[in-house]
Structure formats: C-alpha cells, structure tokens
SELO-382334 format. One record per residue (C-alpha): residue number from 1; x negated, y negated, z negated. Coordinates in nm, 4 decimals. Example, Ala and Ser with C-alpha at 12.3 -4.5 7.8 and 13.67 -1.06 7.14 Angstrom:
// residues 2
@num:1; xx:-1.2300; yy:0.4500; zz:-0.7800 $
@num:2; xx:-1.3670; yy:0.1060; zz:-0.7140 $
//
This chain:
// residues 65
@num:1; xx:8.0831; yy:-8.0939; zz:-8.4279 $
@num:2; xx:8.2915; yy:-7.8115; zz:-8.5911 $
@num:3; xx:8.6949; yy:-7.8128; zz:-8.5940 $
@num:4; xx:8.7918; yy:-7.8896; zz:-8.9158 $
@num:5; xx:9.2313; yy:-7.7627; zz:-8.8977 $
@num:6; xx:9.2092; yy:-7.5552; zz:-9.1192 $
@num:7; xx:9.3218; yy:-7.1782; zz:-8.9581 $
@num:8; xx:9.4406; yy:-6.8514; zz:-9.2487 $
@num:9; xx:9.1132; yy:-6.8041; zz:-9.2809 $
@num:10; xx:8.9939; yy:-7.0788; zz:-9.3671 $
@num:11; xx:9.2682; yy:-7.2533; zz:-9.5554 $
@num:12; xx:9.2580; yy:-7.6155; zz:-9.6411 $
@num:13; xx:9.3524; yy:-7.9327; zz:-9.5610 $
@num:14; xx:9.2497; yy:-8.1052; zz:-9.3416 $
@num:15; xx:9.3409; yy:-8.5286; zz:-9.2808 $
@num:16; xx:9.1551; yy:-8.7811; zz:-8.9850 $
@num:17; xx:9.2535; yy:-9.1441; zz:-8.9070 $
@num:18; xx:9.0352; yy:-9.1766; zz:-8.6384 $
@num:19; xx:9.0518; yy:-9.5660; zz:-8.6816 $
@num:20; xx:9.2827; yy:-9.8876; zz:-8.9030 $
@num:21; xx:9.5566; yy:-9.9349; zz:-8.6501 $
@num:22; xx:9.6154; yy:-9.5646; zz:-8.5390 $
@num:23; xx:9.8700; yy:-9.2976; zz:-8.7716 $
@num:24; xx:9.7031; yy:-9.1243; zz:-8.9846 $
@num:25; xx:9.7445; yy:-8.7030; zz:-8.9293 $
@num:26; xx:9.6854; yy:-8.4337; zz:-9.1381 $
@num:27; xx:9.7928; yy:-8.0106; zz:-9.1921 $
@num:28; xx:9.7174; yy:-7.7976; zz:-9.4303 $
@num:29; xx:9.7234; yy:-7.4200; zz:-9.4461 $
@num:30; xx:9.7568; yy:-7.2342; zz:-9.7985 $
@num:31; xx:9.5921; yy:-6.8131; zz:-9.8704 $
@num:32; xx:9.9508; yy:-6.7767; zz:-9.8985 $
@num:33; xx:10.0786; yy:-6.8253; zz:-9.5456 $
@num:34; xx:10.2882; yy:-7.1240; zz:-9.6254 $
@num:35; xx:10.1393; yy:-7.4032; zz:-9.3351 $
@num:36; xx:10.2242; yy:-7.7598; zz:-9.2588 $
@num:37; xx:10.1724; yy:-8.1136; zz:-9.0609 $
@num:38; xx:10.2409; yy:-8.4087; zz:-9.0226 $
@num:39; xx:10.1986; yy:-8.7895; zz:-8.8931 $
@num:40; xx:10.2024; yy:-9.0745; zz:-9.0724 $
@num:41; xx:10.0134; yy:-9.2799; zz:-9.3247 $
@num:42; xx:10.2962; yy:-9.1635; zz:-9.5339 $
@num:43; xx:10.3472; yy:-8.8334; zz:-9.4014 $
@num:44; xx:10.0558; yy:-8.7775; zz:-9.4477 $
@num:45; xx:9.9962; yy:-8.8616; zz:-9.7965 $
@num:46; xx:10.3335; yy:-8.6718; zz:-9.9499 $
@num:47; xx:10.1560; yy:-8.3053; zz:-9.7454 $
@num:48; xx:9.8448; yy:-8.3395; zz:-9.9554 $
@num:49; xx:10.0504; yy:-8.4542; zz:-10.2288 $
@num:50; xx:10.2975; yy:-8.1982; zz:-10.1809 $
@num:51; xx:9.9506; yy:-7.9869; zz:-10.1304 $
@num:52; xx:9.8502; yy:-7.9798; zz:-10.3601 $
@num:53; xx:10.0512; yy:-7.9925; zz:-10.6384 $
@num:54; xx:10.1468; yy:-7.6828; zz:-10.5217 $
@num:55; xx:9.9120; yy:-7.4950; zz:-10.2994 $
@num:56; xx:9.5504; yy:-7.4116; zz:-10.2709 $
@num:57; xx:9.3844; yy:-7.4604; zz:-10.5751 $
@num:58; xx:9.7889; yy:-7.4572; zz:-10.7718 $
@num:59; xx:9.8774; yy:-7.1505; zz:-10.6929 $
@num:60; xx:9.5155; yy:-7.0152; zz:-10.5770 $
@num:61; xx:9.3702; yy:-6.9938; zz:-11.0259 $
@num:62; xx:9.4277; yy:-6.6129; zz:-11.0677 $
@num:63; xx:9.2084; yy:-6.5907; zz:-10.7604 $
@num:64; xx:8.9608; yy:-6.7589; zz:-10.8555 $
@num:65; xx:8.8895; yy:-7.0209; zz:-10.6107 $
//
C-alpha cells in the first residue's frame, strides 16, 4: 500500500484508526505550509474540524483546489 501521509508536495488530511480500541491518529499538511498532527479520538476530531474550516479547500478556492 502507498504511504498516505500528506506532504508539502501532496497536501491533505490523513486519519487512521486501526481498531475500535486503538486511538485515532491524524496528520494534515496544507498547500500554504501549515502542518499538524494529533493522537487520540478527540484530538484527531479537532484536527479534522480545524483543517476543514481553515485549510485545504477552505482557503484554496483561488488556487483551483
């Protein structure tokens, strides 16, 4: 399987939760250079909410994304 971790060359959001009892893990990289990571269900949920509200498509509208 290909590594799905976002990079500056391939920005995005990646979340994994290998099993129901394991904590979620997430990482995000935006085309603006911002990056973040989180571990734990609540922290990953906050990461996803923050990324979708403030990065990626939220402020990439002028860049055709």
